[in-house]
C-alpha positions as CSV (number, residue, x, y, z in Angstrom):
1,M,95.2,112.4,122.7
2,K,98.3,112.4,120.5
3,F,100.4,112.1,123.7
4,T,98.4,109.0,124.7
5,R,99.0,107.4,121.3
6,A,102.7,108.2,121.7
7,I,102.7,106.4,125.1
8,V,101.0,103.3,123.7
9,L,103.4,103.3,120.7
10,A,106.4,103.6,123.0
11,A,105.1,100.7,125.1
12,A,104.5,98.7,122.0
13,L,108.0,99.3,120.7
14,A,109.4,98.3,124.0
15,A,107.3,95.2,123.9
16,C,108.8,94.4,120.5
17,G,112.3,94.9,121.9
18,A,115.4,95.1,119.8
19,R,117.0,91.7,119.6
20,P,120.5,90.9,118.3
21,P,120.6,89.1,115.0
22,A,120.6,85.4,115.1
23,A,123.9,83.6,114.7
24,T,122.7,82.2,111.4
25,T,122.1,85.7,109.9
26,P,124.1,85.8,106.7
27,P,126.6,88.6,106.4
28,P,125.7,91.6,104.1
29,P,126.7,91.2,100.5
30,H,130.3,92.0,99.6
31,G,130.8,95.7,99.6
32,A,127.6,96.5,101.5
33,T,127.8,98.9,104.4
34,G,125.5,99.5,107.4
35,A,123.3,97.3,109.4
36,S,121.1,94.7,107.8
37,L,117.3,95.2,108.0
38,A,114.7,92.7,109.1
39,I,110.9,92.7,109.1
40,K,109.7,92.4,112.7
41,L,106.2,94.0,112.5
42,T,103.6,94.6,109.9
43,T,100.1,96.0,110.3
44,V,96.6,95.0,109.3
45,Y,93.8,97.5,110.0
46,V,90.7,96.0,111.6
47,D,87.3,97.4,112.4
48,D,87.0,95.4,115.8
49,Q,90.2,94.4,117.7
50,D,88.4,91.8,119.9
51,K,86.8,90.1,116.9
52,A,90.1,90.3,115.0
53,L,92.0,88.6,117.9
54,R,89.5,85.8,118.0
55,F,89.7,85.3,114.3
56,Y,93.5,85.4,114.0
57,T,94.0,83.1,117.0
58,E,91.0,80.7,117.0
59,V,90.5,80.4,113.2
60,L,94.0,81.1,111.7
61,G,95.9,79.6,114.7
62,F,98.2,82.5,115.5
63,A,99.3,83.2,119.1
64,K,98.6,86.5,120.9
65,K,101.9,88.3,121.6
66,D,101.2,91.8,123.0
67,D,98.0,93.4,124.2
68,V,98.7,96.9,125.7
69,S,95.9,99.4,126.4
70,R,95.9,102.9,127.5
71,G,92.5,104.6,127.5
72,P,90.9,104.0,124.1
73,Y,94.2,103.0,122.4
74,R,95.3,99.4,122.2
75,W,98.5,97.8,120.8
76,L,97.6,94.2,119.8
77,T,99.9,91.8,118.0
78,V,99.9,88.1,117.1
79,T,102.7,85.8,116.0
80,A,103.0,82.4,114.3
81,P,102.5,79.7,116.9
82,G,105.8,78.5,118.4
83,D,107.6,81.6,117.1
84,A,107.0,84.2,119.8
85,D,110.2,86.1,118.8
86,G,109.3,86.0,115.1
87,A,107.6,88.7,113.0
88,Q,104.5,90.2,114.5
89,L,101.2,91.1,112.9
90,Q,99.7,94.2,114.5
91,L,95.9,94.2,114.5
92,A,95.4,98.0,114.5
93,L,92.0,99.6,114.9
94,N,91.0,101.6,111.8
95,D,89.9,104.5,113.9
96,S,91.2,107.2,111.7
97,P,89.8,108.3,108.3
98,P,93.0,107.4,106.4
99,A,93.3,103.9,108.0
100,R,89.6,103.2,107.3
101,A,89.9,104.5,103.7
102,Y,93.0,102.4,103.0
103,Q,91.4,99.2,104.5
104,E,88.1,99.7,102.5
105,A,89.9,100.5,99.3
106,L,92.0,97.3,99.5
107,F,88.9,95.3,100.2
108,Q,86.8,96.9,97.4
109,E,89.6,96.2,94.9
110,G,89.9,92.6,96.0
111,Q,93.4,93.1,97.3
112,P,94.7,91.2,100.3
113,A,95.6,93.2,103.4
114,T,98.4,90.7,104.0
115,M,99.8,87.5,102.6
116,L,100.5,84.4,104.6
117,F,102.6,81.4,103.5
118,T,102.2,77.7,104.0
119,D,103.8,74.5,102.8
120,D,100.3,72.8,102.7
121,I,97.7,75.1,101.2
122,K,95.0,72.4,100.8
123,G,95.5,71.3,104.5
124,A,95.4,74.9,105.7
125,Y,92.3,75.6,103.5
126,E,90.4,72.6,105.0
127,R,91.4,73.4,108.6
128,I,90.6,77.1,108.4
129,R,87.3,76.4,106.5
130,A,86.3,73.9,109.1
131,R,86.7,76.6,111.7
132,G,84.1,78.8,109.9
133,A,86.2,81.1,107.7
134,E,84.6,82.4,104.5
135,F,86.8,81.9,101.5
136,T,86.4,84.0,98.4
137,L,88.8,81.9,96.4
138,P,89.5,78.2,96.8
139,P,93.1,76.9,96.4
140,T,94.0,77.9,92.8
141,E,97.2,77.6,90.9
142,V,97.9,81.0,89.5
143,V,101.2,80.2,87.9
144,P,103.1,76.9,87.8
145,G,104.3,76.3,91.3
146,S,102.3,79.0,93.0
147,T,98.9,78.3,94.6
148,I,96.8,80.8,96.4
149,T,93.6,81.0,98.4
150,M,91.8,84.0,99.7
151,L,89.5,84.5,102.7
152,K,87.7,87.2,104.7
153,D,89.0,87.9,108.2
154,T,85.6,89.1,109.6
155,C,87.2,92.5,110.3
156,G,87.1,94.1,106.9
157,N,90.0,92.5,105.2
158,L,90.9,89.9,102.6
159,I,93.8,87.6,103.6
160,Q,95.7,85.6,100.9
161,I,97.4,82.3,101.7
162,T,100.1,81.2,99.3
163,Q,102.1,78.0,98.7
164,L,105.2,78.2,96.6
165,S,106.7,75.0,95.2
166,R,110.5,75.0,95.5
């Protein structure tokens, strides 16, 4: 079974693909050595991948990027709409005790599994609420210039949406 997981992971990594940095990537700070780092993938553990895919695409508006299965293992990612080469959010099944414990502990403590950003939090709140999402916190200014809202993703997580004033 570990071998099958390794195959799915290898397929997923190949699907992510290494891409050269964009021409607009700033150079490293003066005196820095080595390659720059970029976030291309982050993971949210879910209790049902099909339900998660529906929520993240139909309710939040993300686009499905990769969906690779091998036996019971599935590599499933979404991206921001119109940004297929941008950062991916992996919707990973919480099928191991550590993954399930981590997910449940975050939820019980009221901590978001991930944080999304928007330039229009009230618009996002109304649009997502109209699609049936259950919010645990309406848009609330937490510090001057920073407004957050929190919702349940139907798959065992809290998701925070943040708007920062610039």
